[in-house]
C-alpha positions in Angstrom: 157.3 107.2 97.6 154.9 111.1 97.6 153.0 111.3 100.8 149.1 111.5 100.7 149.6 115.0 101.2 151.9 116.0 98.6 149.6 113.7 96.2 146.4 116.0 97.5 148.1 119.0 96.7 149.0 118.3 93.1 145.3 117.5 91.9 144.8 119.8 89.3 142.5 122.7 90.3 139.2 123.1 88.2 139.9 126.7 86.6 143.5 124.8 85.4 140.9 121.7 84.1 139.3 124.3 82.0 142.5 126.1 80.4 143.2 122.7 78.7 142.3 122.7 74.9 140.1 120.1 74.4 138.5 121.3 77.7 138.2 124.6 76.0 136.6 122.6 72.4 134.1 121.1 74.8 132.8 124.4 76.3 131.6 125.5 72.8 129.5 122.1 72.1 128.4 121.4 76.1 127.1 123.4 78.8 129.3 125.1 81.4 127.8 123.8 84.4 127.8 120.4 83.1 131.0 120.7 82.3 132.0 122.2 85.5 130.4 119.5 87.4 132.1 116.7 84.8 135.3 117.8 86.1 134.6 118.0 89.6 133.7 114.7 89.7 136.9 113.3 88.2 138.8 115.2 90.7 136.6 114.1 93.5 137.2 110.5 92.6 141.4 111.0 92.3 141.3 112.7 96.1 139.2 109.6 97.3 141.7 107.3 95.5 144.7 109.1 97.4 142.8 109.2 100.8 142.0 105.2 100.7 146.0 105.1 100.0 145.6 103.5 96.2 149.0 103.6 94.2 148.3 106.3 91.5 150.7 106.3 88.3 152.3 109.6 87.2 149.3 110.2 84.4 146.9 109.9 86.9 147.8 113.1 88.3 148.5 114.8 85.0 145.9 117.1 83.7 146.2 116.0 79.9 145.9 111.9 81.4 142.3 113.3 83.5 140.7 114.2 80.2 139.4 111.5 78.8 137.9 110.1 82.7 136.7 113.5 82.1 134.8 113.1 78.4 133.6 110.0 79.5 131.8 111.5 82.5 130.6 114.2 80.4 129.3 112.1 78.3 127.3 110.0 80.9 126.1 113.7 82.6 124.7 114.2 79.6 122.9 111.1 78.6 119.4 110.3 80.0 119.3 108.8 83.5 116.0 106.6 82.5 116.7 105.4 79.0 116.5 102.2 77.1 118.4 99.0 77.6 117.8 95.9 75.9 116.8 92.8 77.5 118.7 89.4 76.5 118.1 87.9 80.1 114.7 85.6 78.8 112.5 87.5 81.9 109.4 88.5 80.2 108.2 91.1 82.8 111.3 92.3 83.9 110.2 94.6 87.4 113.8 96.3 87.0 114.0 96.9 83.8 110.4 98.3 83.3 108.1 95.3 83.4 105.8 95.3 80.2 107.0 96.6 76.7 103.8 98.6 75.3 102.2 97.7 72.2 102.7 100.4 69.6 99.2 101.1 70.0 100.0 102.7 73.7 103.1 104.7 72.6 101.3 106.5 69.9 98.5 107.4 72.7 100.8 108.8 74.9 102.4 110.6 72.4 99.0 111.8 71.4 97.8 113.1 75.1 101.7 114.1 76.0 102.0 116.8 73.5 98.6 118.8 73.9 95.4 119.4 76.2 93.1 116.2 76.8 89.9 115.6 77.9 91.2 113.9 81.0 88.7 115.1 83.6 86.4 117.1 81.0 83.0 115.9 80.0 83.2 117.4 76.5 79.9 116.5 75.6 78.0 118.0 78.7 81.2 120.5 78.5 81.7 120.3 83.2 84.3 118.8 84.8 84.2 114.4 84.4 86.1 111.7 86.1 89.2 110.3 84.7 88.6 106.6 85.4 85.7 106.5 82.8 88.3 106.6 79.9 88.7 102.8 81.1 85.5 101.7 83.1 83.6 100.7 80.0 86.5 98.6 78.7 87.1 97.0 81.8 83.3 96.3 82.8 83.5 94.4 78.9 86.6 92.5 79.6 85.8 91.4 82.7 82.0 91.5 83.4 82.3 93.9 86.5 79.4 96.0 87.5 82.3 99.1 87.9 86.2 100.1 87.3 88.6 102.5 88.4 92.0 102.5 88.3 95.1 104.1 90.9 99.0 104.3 90.2 99.9 100.6 91.1 97.8 97.2 92.6 99.9 97.9 96.0 98.2 101.2 96.1 94.9 99.5 95.0 95.0 97.3 98.0 95.5 100.1 100.4 92.8 102.2 98.8 90.1 99.0 99.1 91.1 98.3 102.9 91.1 101.5 103.6 88.1 102.6 102.3 86.0 99.1 102.9 88.2 98.0 106.3 89.2 101.0 108.4 89.4 100.7 112.1 87.8 97.1 111.3 89.0 93.5 110.8 89.9 92.1 108.0 90.7 88.1 107.6 93.3 86.7 105.3 95.2 83.3 105.7 98.7 83.0 107.0 100.2 81.3 104.0 98.8 84.5 101.8 100.4 87.1 103.7 103.3 87.8 101.2 106.1 89.9 100.6 106.0 91.9 97.3 109.0 93.4 95.6 111.7 96.2 97.7 110.0 94.4 100.5 107.1 95.3 100.7 104.7 93.0 103.1 100.7 92.6 102.8 100.9 92.7 106.7 102.2 95.9 106.5 100.5 97.1 103.9 96.8 96.6 105.9 98.2 98.2 108.5 99.0 101.2 106.5 95.6 100.9 105.7 93.9 101.2 109.2 92.6 97.6 108.7 93.4 95.0 111.7 95.0 91.8 110.2 93.4 88.4 110.9 95.4 85.8 110.4 94.0 82.2 110.0 95.0 78.4 109.1 98.6 77.5 108.5 101.4 78.7 106.1 100.6 75.5 104.2 96.2 74.7 105.0 94.1 77.0 105.4 90.4 75.5 105.9 86.8 77.5 105.2 86.3 76.5 108.7 89.3 78.4 109.5 87.3 81.5 108.4 84.4 80.9 109.4 85.4 80.6 113.0 87.2 84.3 112.5 84.6 85.7 111.5 83.3 88.2 113.8 81.4 91.3 114.2 84.0 93.4 113.5 84.7 91.7 110.5 85.1 94.4 107.2 86.6 92.1 104.6 87.7 88.6 103.9 90.6 88.6 101.7 92.2 86.3 99.3 96.1 87.1 98.0 97.1 85.2 95.0 100.5 84.2 95.1 101.6 85.2 92.2 105.0 85.5 93.4 105.8 82.2 94.7 104.2 78.6 95.1 103.8 76.3 98.2 103.7 72.9 97.2 103.2 69.3 98.5 100.9 69.2 101.9 98.7 72.5 100.8 95.3 73.5 101.7 93.1 76.8 100.8 90.4 77.9 100.1 88.7 78.6 96.7 87.2 82.2 96.1 84.0 80.6 95.3 83.8 78.8 98.8 85.1 81.8 100.3 82.6 84.3 98.8 79.8 81.6 99.9 80.8 82.0 103.5 80.5 85.8 103.1 77.6 86.2 100.8 75.8 84.0 104.3 78.0 86.5 106.6 76.9 89.7 104.8 80.7 90.3 104.6 82.5 91.2 101.1 85.3 89.2 99.4 88.2 91.4 98.4 90.6 88.8 95.9 94.2 90.9 95.4 95.3 89.1 92.2 98.4 90.3 91.8 99.7 90.2 88.4 96.2 89.5 86.9 95.8 88.4 83.1 92.8 88.5 80.5 93.8 85.8 78.9 93.7 82.0 80.6 97.5 81.3 79.8 96.6 77.6 80.9 95.7 77.3 77.7 99.1 77.3 75.9 100.4 75.3 78.5 101.3 77.9 81.1 99.9 78.3 84.4 97.6 78.2 85.9 97.4 81.8 86.5 93.7 82.6 88.0 91.8 85.1 85.1 90.0 88.7 86.4 86.9 87.5 85.0 86.9 83.9 86.6 87.5 85.3 89.9 84.7 87.4 89.5 82.8 84.7 88.6 83.5 82.7 91.5 81.9 85.2 93.8 84.9 88.0 94.6 83.3 91.6 95.4 85.9 93.3 94.4 89.5 92.3 92.6 92.8 94.1 92.6 95.2 93.4 89.8 98.2 95.2 87.6 98.6 96.6 84.7 102.0 96.1 83.3 102.6 92.0 84.3 100.7 89.5 82.8 98.0 92.5 81.5 101.2 93.7 78.9 100.5 97.6 79.9 101.9 100.6 81.9 102.2 100.3 86.0 98.6 100.9 87.4 96.2 99.3 89.8 93.4 98.3 88.7 90.0 97.6 90.4 86.9 95.9 89.4 83.9 94.8 90.9 80.7 95.4 92.4 79.4 99.2 91.7 78.1 99.7 95.8 82.0 98.6 96.9 83.1 100.6 93.6 81.6 103.8 94.7 82.7 103.5 98.4 86.2 103.2 97.0 86.4 106.1 94.6 84.5 108.7 96.5 87.3 107.8 99.5 90.2 110.7 100.0 92.9 108.3 99.8 91.9 107.7 95.6 93.3 111.5 94.7 96.5 110.7 96.7 97.1 107.3 94.4 95.1 108.8 91.4 96.3 107.2 87.8 98.2 110.3 85.6 97.1 111.1 82.1 99.9 109.4 79.9 99.4 106.0 82.0 95.8 106.1 81.5 96.4 106.8 77.6 98.7 103.7 77.3 96.3 101.8 79.6 93.1 102.1 77.9 95.1 101.7 74.0 96.0 98.6 75.9 92.5 97.0 76.9 90.9 98.5 73.5 93.5 95.9 71.6 91.7 93.1 74.1 88.4 94.0 73.6 88.6 94.8 69.4 91.0 92.3 68.7 91.0 89.7 70.9 92.1 87.0 68.1 95.2 89.7 67.5 96.1 90.1 71.3 99.1 87.5 71.3 100.7 89.1 68.7 100.2 92.7 69.1 101.0 93.0 72.9 104.5 92.1 73.4 104.6 90.3 76.9 101.9 87.7 75.3 104.0 87.8 72.5 106.7 86.9 74.2 104.9 84.5 76.6 103.4 82.2 73.6 107.2 81.8 71.3 107.0 78.9 69.9 110.4 77.0 71.0 110.7 76.1 67.2 110.9 80.2 66.3 113.4 81.1 69.3 115.7 78.2 67.8 115.3 79.6 64.8 116.2 83.2 66.1 118.5 82.3 68.7 120.8 80.4 65.5 120.1 83.9 64.0 121.8 85.8 66.3 123.7 83.1 67.2 125.5 83.7 63.7 125.2 87.5 63.8 127.8 87.4 66.8 129.7 85.0 65.3 130.8 86.9 62.6 131.7 90.1 65.0 133.6 87.8 67.9 135.6 86.1 65.5 138.1 83.5 66.8 137.9 85.8 70.2 134.8 83.8 71.6 133.1 80.6 71.0 129.5 80.8 69.9 126.7 78.2 70.1 122.9 77.6 70.7 121.5 76.0 73.3 118.5 75.2 75.1 117.7 77.4 78.0 114.8 77.9 80.5 112.9 81.6 80.3 111.0 83.5 82.7 107.8 84.8 83.3 109.1 86.9 85.8 107.4 90.2 87.6 106.2 88.3 90.4 103.8 86.1 87.6 103.9 82.4 87.3 106.4 81.1 89.9 106.5 77.3 88.6 106.5 78.7 84.7 109.7 78.4 83.4 109.2 78.6 80.1 112.0 76.3 77.1 113.7 78.1 75.4 117.0 78.9 73.3 119.8 80.7 73.8 123.1 82.4 71.9 125.5 81.5 74.1 129.0 83.2 74.1 131.9 81.5 75.7 135.2 84.0 75.8 138.4 83.0 75.2 140.6 83.7 77.7 139.1 86.6 79.0 137.1 87.3 81.8 133.5 86.4 81.7 131.9 88.9 84.0 134.4 91.7 83.0 132.5 90.9 79.2 129.1 91.0 81.0 129.6 94.6 82.7 130.9 95.9 79.1 128.2 94.9 77.3 125.8 97.0 80.5 128.4 99.8 79.5 127.3 99.9 76.4 124.3 102.4 74.1 122.1 101.0 74.7 122.9 98.9 77.5 122.8 94.8 76.8 121.4 92.9 79.6 122.6 89.3 79.6 122.6 86.3 81.6 125.7 84.7 83.1 125.8 80.7 83.1 128.5 78.6 83.7 131.0 80.7 82.3 129.0 81.8 79.3 126.9 84.4 78.6 123.5 84.3 77.4 121.2 86.0 75.2 117.4 84.7 75.0 115.9 86.1 71.9 112.4 85.8 73.6 112.9 89.1 75.1 114.2 90.7 71.8 113.0 92.1 68.8 114.9 91.0 65.4 116.0 94.2 64.8 117.8 94.2 68.4 120.2 91.6 67.0 122.8 93.5 65.7 123.2 95.6 68.0 123.6 92.9 70.8 126.4 91.6 68.2 128.2 94.6 67.6 128.3 95.4 71.4 129.4 91.5 71.7 131.8 92.3 69.4 133.5 95.6 71.3 133.5 93.9 74.4 135.3 91.1 73.7 138.1 93.8 71.4 138.1 95.4 74.6 138.7 92.7 77.0 141.4 90.8 75.0 143.3 94.6 74.5 143.1 94.7 78.3 144.5 91.7 78.6 147.2 92.9 76.1 146.1 90.4 73.3 
């Protein structure tokens, strides 16, 4: 066995790799700097394997044997980092996969604005500087009944801005049961601390009464905050205070009530058996003075933090210096306006035009038919290398919304024959585009709820390739 030092000396030099005929051919069609980076990356990996004491084959140190790895790394470097994936998980608002797919109208709106100049902050009629929020404020007023509205880059920023503008240096009263943690370990108490507001907790984890708020209100109280627990649920021996009761207390004491809805929706999903999830309009009608919610969850639009409510409070929020730091960009604004126009102008067609709503409201019978279609296509590609069937499953809304709202669905199930299901799942992620599926009880599941029919052939081919590669690796 050769010593570690001997193996390290045998690692080819970058120049030696560049002189290989295959690499010289690649240099004619690929950027030289990227090609060098690919070679250096492969050689660095090889060095790490040697230092880790890994057993190497002779071909691992042969320049010719390294070429496939260089080519694979080169392809990976040239591929965009942020790219499309196929979501077969059945999680509709998948946080890690970009949350809400946009409707065609929003995609086209982004394209129009992106390819040239726009009236982002320009009043064309008056020929003077304008405000970017005006492009959606009227739509938001129409859709929610609010007096005024503005938008920022996400809902966490919206909450931060509202608290800083309305309660910096003062107390904000909130229930202990609503001190939630959102994705990425961001916690409401931490957001409040950054805003400069002081947290005043009331009640207990499972029970908070109106009297708890009444006792906490004092001369330094600036806001009463209600946070919708959109990403979890406490059931059983519980009690909380409705917005209507909290707003009554707020009016009596001259204290604004802020309702952080989190996901937020314009559609009463309870009417179609999903929820309950409070709508933005219902919150305002119940007396909330300011409501914040996300654009890219149940709304089905781009990532944005939307703030609606009383005009005098929105004026203070919009004039806060922090508003510029968290303002929305033109592409997001274009997409959001397009989505809001669908809700306003085509309310009956929104469930079909907005992908998230279409997925959430898909009928089980239709999902079963589509799962059968997908399974048949997979079966043709899989051959005798897997057993393919259709089985009842549960989808999820995802994205910190509807925590108790599992959705009945049907999934195409693939049971690989004598090969590792985890390896098949990993190879599906290596596909172009990557196919993200679920593994359950030794099977790979593909939920058609979050796939388009046009995705089915791509998924089927990816499964066939993955099964073929695992069989080859197993020597079968």
